[in-house]
N, C-alpha and C positions, 0 to 999 in steps of 0.2 A: 682549023676549026674557028668559029666566030668568037671574037672577044667582045668587047664593047659594052660599056655601060649604057650608051645612048640607045642601041637597038632594044635593050631590055626595057628602057623607059618607054620607047615607042610601042613596043609590044604590049606593055602593061596597059597603056591607054586604049589600045585597040581592042584587047581581049576582055578587059574587066568592066568597061563602061556599061555595056548592055547587060552583062551578067549581074552586076550590082543592082540594076533597075528591076530585073525580073526575079531576084532572090526574095527571101522572106522579108516582108515589110515589118518594121519595128517602130513602135511609137517613139517619137523624138524625145519626149520626156524620159522614157525608159532608157534610151541610149545615153542621154546626158547623165542620168543617175548612175548607170553602170560605168561610164567613163570616169566619173568622180570616184566611185568605189574602187576601181582598179588602178587609180593614179599612183599610189605608193608602190605597188608591185611593178608597174611599168618603169618608174623611175629607177628602181633597183636594177632592172635588167638593162636599162639604158646605160647606167653607170658601169655595169659589168662587161659590156659588149666587147670593147677593144681587148681587155685582158682575157676574156673567155675565148676570143678568136685565137689567141696564141696558146692558151693552156689546153684547150680541147680541140686541137686542129684537125683531128681525125676522129671518125665515129667509133664509139666503143661498141656499137652494134654492127660492125662491118660484116661479120660472118653471117648474121641473121639477114641483113639487108641484101647481101650478095646472093644468098640462097633464094630470097624472094624475087630478086631481079631475074634470075634464071627461070624461076617458075612462071612469073607473070609475063616475061618476054618483051612486052611493049604496050604502049597505050598512054592515056592521060593519067598523070599522077600528081596528087596534091599532098604537100607536106605541111601539116598543121603545127604551128609552133616551131618553125624551121630553124630558129636561132641564126647562127652565122653560116649554116649551110652544109656541113660535112656529110649529113645523111643523104644528100642528093647523089653523092659520087657513084654508088653502084648502079644508079639508074640513068646516068648522063648520056649514054649512047643511044638507047632505044626507046626512051620515053619522052613525052611532051611534059615538061616539068612546070609546076606551079608551087609557090610557097608563100606562106604568110606568117607573121609574128606580130604581137601587139606592141613590141618594142621597135621604134623607128631606128634606133642605133643598131640593133641586131640585124635589121634589114639592110642597113648600110654595109655591115660586115659580110652579110650573105652575098651582096652584089660584088664586094671586093673578092670574096672567095670564088665566085663563079668566073670572074675575070681572070683570076690567077690560074684556075684549072681549065679555063677555056670551054665552058659549057653554057648553053642557053637556058635561062629559067625566067619565068614570069613572077615577079615579086611584088608584094604589097603589104602595107600595115593594116591589120584587121584583127578582129576579136573572134576566138574560136567558138564563142556562143552565138555569134551572128555572122555566119559565113556569107560573103557577098557574091554568091554564085547561084545559078539556077539549080533546081532539083535535078538529080541524076546527071550531074556534070562529069564525074570522074570514074575511070575504070578502077583506079586503085588510090588508096590513101595511107599515109603513114603519119603517126603522131608520136614522136619519140620524146619522152620526158616532158610532156605537155600538161596533161590533165591533173597531175599532182600539184600544180601551181594554182589551181582553181579552188577557191574557198567556198565551202557549202555545197550540200547535195543538189540544191536547185541549179547552181551554176554548172556543176559537173554533169548533171543529166541534160541540161540545155546543150552543152557542147557535144555530148554523145548523140543526142537527137539530131543535131546539125550535121555531124559526120554521116549518119545514116541517110539524111535527106539528100546530100549532094553526091552520095555514092550510088553508082548505077546498080540496078538489080543484077545479082550475080557477081558484083564486084567484091573485092577483098580489101581488108585494111589490116594494118599492123600497128599496135599501140604498146607503149611501155610506160610504167610508173615505178616509183620507188616502193619497196615492200616493207610494210611495218614489221614483218617478222625477222628482218635482219638484226643481228645482236645489238647493234648500237642504239636501236629504238625499242628494245624490250621494255624499258621503263618509261617510255614516253606515251602520250595520248595520241589521238588520231591526227592532231595538228602540231606542227613544230616549226621552228625557224632555224636555219643553218647559216652561219656567218660566212662571208666572203670578203677578203681584203682586196681593195682596189684603190689605187692612187692615194695610198696613205690613210684610207679610212675603211671602216668595216661596215658592210651593209648586210642586212638580214634577208635571206630568201625564204619565203613561205612555202611549206610543203604540207599537203594532206597525205597522210600515210594510209595506203590501201593494204588490204590483205587479198590473197588470191580469191577468197570467197566473196568479199565485198565488191571487188571490181567485176568479177564474173556475174554477180547478181545484177549489177547496174547495166552492163552491156546487154544482157538478156532483156531487161526491162525496156531498154531503148529499142528493142526489136532486132538486134543483131545476133547472128549465130556464131558460137565459138567453135572454131575448127582447130585451134591450137592454143594450149596454155602451158607455159614453161618458164623456168628462170632463164637468165642470160646464158649464152653458150659457154662462157668461161667458168661458170659455177660448177664445182666438182662434187659437192656433197650430195649423197644419194636422196636426201629429203629436200624437195624443192621449196618448202615453206620458210627456209631461212636465207634465201637468196637476197641479193641486193635489189634486184629488179623483177618485176612481173611483166612478162611478154605475152600478149594475146594476139592471135591471128583470127580475124573476124570475117564473116561473109554476110552480105545483104541479100537475103533469100527473096525479098519482095520483088 
């Protein structure tokens, strides 16, 4: 199979240049404002990247993703908020893979990961709220543990609207977020920070805590159909509302 960081870079220039030009146009002042707003969060994940690569080397949603890979069979797949790349693994044989993250250091780790496991993926640094792709570009999309790092309803809805925009009609998506109903967050508000120790210092990761109801309402508002709503597969309690994660499978009916 093909290794090579260089082919990935060449492929990225070839594939993304045109798509970025025909994608949604955003006022430059708005982009600068949003880049400044997200800078503290980006720096946190840049600092975490190398440690996270080792700590979470394999996907905790492997069972769910393998099931989707069998169902979807093949096509173009975008991974929004791909981090260091383990969620690509179930799709690396039959899919044309694309991935983005707002952390440049995470993208470096994702390239390292794809080289290690010898699969081809097109990677770039980008913002989930402003996807640099033409409308209806992808057959399938995954966004694992991405949207709970977005602060504010406006940003969350913008990201979901972008997911819908670049997903082909009839295409499906799989998203996960942390669940506010898990016991450790019972006495927290909708927003919290979770510490992570890296290189001798502690950084704070921002989380917006969704409920099943709040997330389902938002994706419906974004124009997406819910075809599956469940906790993570390893959750064993009969009532889903106390799970650690909310997992939604979505369809773009348009």
